[in-house]
N, CA, C and O of each residue as an XYZ file, in Angstrom:
208
protein
N       0.864     -1.218     -0.009
C       0.049     -0.028     -0.057
C       0.809      1.386     -0.124
O       0.480      2.373     -0.781
N       1.990      1.211      0.789
C       2.858      2.303      0.821
C       3.386      2.619     -0.545
O       3.403      3.806     -0.872
N       3.813      1.721     -1.378
C       4.282      1.916     -2.620
C       3.341      2.715     -3.603
O       3.781      3.471     -4.468
N       2.158      2.499     -3.409
C       1.097      3.183     -4.334
C       1.048      4.657     -4.068
O       0.924      5.512     -4.945
N       1.172      4.909     -2.618
C       1.133      6.279     -2.144
C       2.235      6.973     -2.677
O       2.052      8.074     -3.197
N       3.550      6.383     -2.602
C       4.625      7.091     -3.060
C       4.647      7.167     -4.431
O       5.097      8.206     -4.914
N       4.276      6.332     -5.139
C       4.101      6.254     -6.611
C       3.097      7.539     -7.098
O       3.377      8.305     -8.020
N       2.064      7.592     -6.403
C       0.898      8.672     -6.688
C       1.644     10.012     -6.433
O       1.797     10.807     -7.360
N       2.109     10.269     -5.182
C       2.679     11.411     -4.824
C       3.909     11.875     -5.599
O       4.129     13.081     -5.714
N       4.719     10.958     -6.136
C       5.741     11.162     -6.986
C       5.182     11.549     -8.312
O       5.682     12.550     -8.824
N       4.203     10.914     -8.978
C       3.654     11.314    -10.173
C       2.968     12.644    -10.027
O       2.961     13.400    -10.998
N       2.383     13.002     -8.885
C       1.778     14.405     -9.033
C       2.928     15.292     -8.904
O       2.756     16.413     -9.384
N       3.931     15.083     -8.430
C       4.995     16.078     -8.106
C       5.654     16.355     -9.651
O       5.880     17.491    -10.067
N       5.892     15.254    -10.339
C       6.413     15.191    -11.618
C       5.494     15.889    -12.617
O       5.974     16.565    -13.527
N       4.266     15.745    -12.471
C       3.308     16.397    -13.320
C       3.214     17.956    -12.922
O       2.988     18.784    -13.804
N       3.367     18.288    -11.766
C       3.374     19.657    -11.171
C       4.820     20.427    -11.622
O       4.822     21.634    -11.867
N       5.653     19.866    -11.678
C       6.987     20.500    -12.299
C       6.780     20.580    -13.789
O       7.086     21.597    -14.412
N       6.290     19.572    -14.333
C       6.120     19.578    -15.796
C       5.217     20.718    -16.306
O       5.491     21.362    -17.319
N       4.191     20.917    -15.594
C       3.034     21.955    -15.751
C       3.753     23.389    -15.552
O       3.586     24.342    -16.313
N       4.599     23.392    -14.379
C       5.408     24.846    -14.194
C       6.225     25.165    -15.350
O       6.134     26.266    -15.894
N       7.083     24.189    -15.787
C       7.903     24.361    -16.824
C       7.267     24.798    -18.153
O       7.736     25.677    -18.875
N       6.163     24.104    -18.399
C       5.380     24.318    -19.690
C       4.851     25.912    -19.498
O       5.023     26.727    -20.405
N       4.265     26.234    -18.374
C       3.691     27.563    -18.144
C       4.756     28.595    -18.338
O       4.555     29.594    -19.029
N       6.026     28.331    -17.657
C       7.071     29.369    -17.651
C       7.225     29.766    -19.111
O       7.052     30.911    -19.528
N       7.584     28.662    -19.885
C       8.021     28.770    -21.252
C       6.999     29.458    -22.202
O       7.301     30.212    -23.128
N       5.762     29.090    -21.839
C       4.588     29.687    -22.675
C       4.507     31.262    -22.283
O       4.386     32.082    -23.193
N       4.559     31.600    -21.202
C       4.593     33.150    -20.716
C       5.920     33.798    -21.312
O       5.934     34.967    -21.699
N       6.899     33.067    -21.355
C       8.052     33.846    -21.911
C       7.798     34.015    -23.618
O       8.272     34.992    -24.198
N       7.185     33.207    -24.190
C       7.112     33.088    -25.631
C       5.982     34.139    -26.013
O       6.017     34.872    -27.002
N       5.041     34.089    -25.123
C       3.871     35.046    -25.173
C       3.942     36.337    -24.556
O       2.970     36.723    -23.906
N       4.918     37.028    -24.666
C       5.227     38.241    -23.856
C       4.146     39.331    -24.116
O       4.192     39.845    -25.234
N       3.249     39.735    -23.323
C       2.126     40.527    -23.419
C       2.658     41.915    -23.871
O       1.929     42.473    -24.691
N       3.777     42.584    -23.507
C       4.304     43.808    -23.650
C       4.739     44.012    -25.150
O       4.661     45.095    -25.730
N       5.252     42.734    -25.765
C       5.609     42.671    -27.177
C       4.323     43.064    -28.146
O       4.566     43.636    -29.208
N       3.033     42.777    -27.801
C       2.123     43.198    -28.635
C       1.764     44.581    -28.639
O       1.168     44.996    -29.633
N       2.062     45.499    -27.548
C       1.920     46.725    -27.634
C       3.068     47.391    -28.266
O       2.900     48.481    -28.814
N       4.302     46.786    -28.234
C       5.485     47.527    -28.859
C       5.429     47.233    -30.385
O       5.778     48.126    -31.157
N       5.066     46.192    -30.800
C       5.014     45.563    -32.148
C       3.732     46.478    -32.930
O       3.948     47.149    -33.939
N       2.640     46.391    -32.399
C       1.473     46.879    -32.960
C       0.687     47.805    -31.945
O      -0.276     47.327    -31.346
N       1.026     48.966    -31.760
C       0.522     49.910    -30.693
C      -0.957     50.169    -31.082
O      -1.365     49.948    -32.223
N      -1.721     50.633    -30.111
C      -3.169     50.765    -30.290
C      -3.078     52.353    -30.954
O      -2.293     53.236    -30.608
N      -4.138     52.425    -32.022
C      -4.237     53.832    -32.467
C      -4.859     54.784    -31.522
O      -5.651     54.466    -30.635
N      -4.393     56.107    -31.811
C      -4.933     57.259    -30.794
C      -6.295     57.429    -31.265
O      -6.635     57.215    -32.429
N      -7.074     57.822    -30.327
C      -8.526     57.988    -30.338
C      -8.819     59.278    -31.459
O      -9.916     59.408    -32.003
N      -7.807     60.082    -31.676
C      -7.964     61.366    -32.510
C      -7.880     60.685    -33.902
O      -8.714     60.992    -34.754
N      -6.869     59.735    -34.184
C      -6.608     59.204    -35.542
C      -7.956     58.427    -35.839
O      -8.413     58.512    -36.979
N      -8.561     57.743    -34.970
C      -9.577     56.887    -35.255
C     -10.760     57.711    -35.693
O     -11.411     57.362    -36.678
N     -11.078     58.835    -34.974
C     -12.168     59.603    -35.463
C     -12.000     60.285    -36.633
O     -12.968     60.380    -37.388
N     -10.813     60.843    -36.963
C     -10.496     61.647    -38.227
C     -10.681     60.676    -39.461
O     -11.261     60.997    -40.498
N     -10.107     59.439    -39.205
C     -10.326     58.604    -40.507
C     -11.706     57.862    -40.862
O     -11.896     57.159    -41.854
N     -12.630     58.162    -39.848
C     -13.866     57.704    -40.025
C     -14.942     58.741    -40.675
O     -16.060     58.403    -41.062
N     -14.430     60.022    -40.728
C     -15.125     61.001    -41.221
C     -15.146     61.388    -42.755
O     -15.833     62.332    -43.145
């Protein structure tokens, strides 16, 4: 019975570490600040003058 608990706890720890690594690299790849640097939002004045 003890081996099943050790196996289960070890599996949960390995899955948690793999999830953290996956989440870390996804957050690095999808840097939110890059979206504003590469494609900034248009100014409100430009938006209203182009529609008229």
